[in-house]
N, C-alpha and C positions, 0 to 999 in steps of 0.2 A: 504494500500500500504506500503510495507516495505521501510525502509530508503534507502537501497541499490538501490532498483528499482527506487525510486524517483530521486536519484542521477544520475543514468544511463539515465533516460528519459530527465533530464535537459541537460546532456552532449550531447546526440544525437540531441536534439533540437538546441543547439548552433552550433553543427557541420553543421547543415543544414541551419543556418541563419547567424550569425555574423562570423563564421569560414568557410562559404561556399566557398568564393573565394580563401582562403589560403590553405584549407585542402580538403574539399569535392570535389570541382570541379577539382583540379589537380589529385586527386585520381581517379575520374571517367574518366577523360580524358585518363589516362594511361590504365585503364581497357579497354576502348573503342578503343583507337588508336592502341594499341599493341595486341588487340584481346586475352586478357588474360583469358577470360571465354568462355566455350562451354557448350551447354545444357547437363545436366546430370553429370557434373564434381563433383567429391568428392575431396575437397581440404583440406589438412592438413595445417591449419594456425599455423605456428610455433612460439611459444612464448618463448623468451629467458629470459624474466623478465625485459628487458630494455624498454625505452620509445617508441622506434620505433615499436617493435613487439607488444606492448600492444595497441598502436594506430591502428596498422594494424588490430588487432583482432576486435576492436570496429567498425572499418570501414567495415570490411568484414561482420559482423553481420548486420550492417545497409544496406549494399548492397543487402543482401538476400531479404530484404523487398522492395527494390526500383528497383531491376534489372528485366528486362523482360526475362533474361536468367536464368532458374531454375538451381540451384546447391546446393550441400550439403557442409557444413563446419564442420570440426573436429578441435577443439582447442587443440593443442598438446604442452605440456610442458615437456621438458627433464631436469631431474636433473643430470648434468654431474659430480656431486660431490660437490654441494653447501654446505656451512656451514649451520648448523641448522637455524641460523638467516636469511641468504639469502633465503633459501628455504621457510621459513615461510613468508617472504615478498612477494615472487613471488606468492604464493598461496593466501595470503590475498588480494593482488592487483587483482588477477583474480576473486576472490569472490566479491570484491567491485565493479568490472566492470560487475558482473553477467555473467561471461563467463563459460559455462559448459565444463570445461577442462578435458583432459585425461593426466595423468602424468605417466612418466616412468623413470627409473633410468639407469645410465651408469657409467663407470669408466673413462670417457674421461679425466677429470682433472688429475687423478692419473697417467695415462699413459703419457699424454702430458707434465706434469710438471717434469717427471723423465728424460726428454730429455735435453741434454746440449745445443743444438742448435735449433732455430726456434720452440719453443714450441707453440707459438700462431698460426703459420701456421698449425702445426700438430693438434692442438686442433680444429681449424675451419674445417679441412678436416674430422676428426673423427666425429665431431658433425653432419656434413652434412650427412655422411654415416649412422649414427644411426637414424637420422630423416627420411631419405629415406626408410630404412628397416622397421621402425615402421609404417610409413604412408602407405607403400605398404601392410603390414600385416593387416591394418585396412580397406583395400579396396580403398584407395585413389589413384587417378591418377595424382594429382598435389600436390606440396608443395608451400606455399606462405611464402616468407621471407620479413623482414622489411627494406631492403635496400632502401634508399631514394635518392633524387636528388644529395645531397652533396656527398654521398658515390660514386655515379656514376662519378662525375667530378673529385673527388680526385683520384679514381682508374685510370682514364684515364691519369691524369698527372703523377701519380706514375709510370705507365707502361712506359711512355716516358722518364722521367727523371732518373729513377733508373733501369728500365728493358730494356731500349733500344729498345722498340717496341711500335707500336700503337695498343693498346688493350683496348676495352671498357668493360663495365659490361652490358650485354644485359638484356632487361626487361623479356625475356622468353627464356629458353633453355632446350634441352633434357638432361637428366642425362646420362652420359657416361656408368656408371656401373649399371644403372637401366633403361633399354630401355623403359619400360612402364610408366616411371615417367617424369613429366615436372616440372621445377622450374619456378615460376612466381614472379615478384616484383611489386606489385600494388602501392607501395609508390614512384615509379620511378620519378614522377614529383612533389613530395611534398618536400619543403625545410626543412632542419633540424631546422631552426629558428622557423618555424611554428609548428613543432612537439613540440619543447620546449615551445612555447607559449600555446599550448593545455595543456601540462603537468602542467605548472604553473597556468593556469587559474582555474584548479580544485584542486590545492594543492596536486598533486600526487608525490610520491617518488618512483623511480624505481631503479633497479640495473644498475650498469655500468658493466665493466668486473669484475666478482666475483671470479676469480681464485687466487691461492696463488701467482702466478707470478706478477700479477698486484698489489696485496696488498703489495708486497715487493718492488714495483717500478722497478723490473727487467724485463722490457718490452722487447718483441721481437723487433728486428730491424725494421720489417715491420710496427709495431704499432707506433714506434717513427717517422718513415718516414712519416706516414700518418699525424701525428701532424704537421710535417714540411710543408707538402703540404697544410694543412688546413690554417696555418699561411700565407703561400705564397699567396694563393687565397685571403685571407682577406686583406693583404697588397696591392695587385694589385687592389683590388676593391675600395680602397680609392681614386685612381686617375681615375679609369675606372669602374664604377658601372656595366657595362655589361660583365665583365670578366667571371663570373660564367655562365651566359647565353650563351656566345660565346663558352665556352668549351663544354657545353651541346649540343649546336646546331651543333658543329663540328662533333660529332660522328653520326649525322643524315644526314650530307651533305658531306660525304667523296668523294673526286674527284679521282676516281680510275685511270683515265687517267694520273694523275700526279704522281702516286706512282712508285717507283723504284722496289720494291719487296714486296710480300705479301704471306701469307699462307692461304690456303683454304682446309679444311678437312685434315689438317696435311701435305699437300703437298705444297712445295715451288714453287713460280712462279716469273718471272722476266718481266719487261717491254719489254725486248728484244723479248719475245715470239710474241707479237703483232707487234713490230717494224720491225722484219725481214719478217713478212708476208705482210707488206704494200708496 
């Protein structure tokens, strides 16, 4: 047995035992509750090189052996312009985790970093498009991203406090520009702290944001606002430990009868529509 294989087997065993309640069960609950899998799916598991996407890849491989729903997984790594050191780390981690990855290159960093405003937003949008196109060319009908529970609640608060709207991050959605493709987020119920605990338990080192903008600390405003929201939730949780859970629950329990206005399918609606009919 190779050293890497033994390492992976120990990791998978721990995910099913002492990390079962914190990682495996929340992961499985999201897959089940949100119906993220269908028989015959071919899913591109997108690996950015960070802790979240690497854990997602490990869990999706484990899911193939434990799910009653047959599906195929392709482990997809995009090099958007990494430095040689960062690219080497991504590939070394994928090999250490015994992931049979497919790697392709793009010029996302070069294009996004040339912009004066909102490079992080443009980078994320371009990366998503590249992933959709490549996954579709490989015959995939879904892509899986590593957004977790904390991403969900932070995005919800950011939309309210800085965007002036109630907008969540859904666990599954159709791609607007790729009608045959669906995006899924299997880590939807996994807490970031538990992803970090998994990483540290096995002494793993992953990438954060590896573009030149982050290296120079010239972060896009949206990235800095997310950090503010993360600190806000942490501060509030000191006096009310249920704050994060309540934010998460709120997007599952929206009381439509109390809303003044909303959009559905891009069309604006008002409470007056129902009020005038009653």
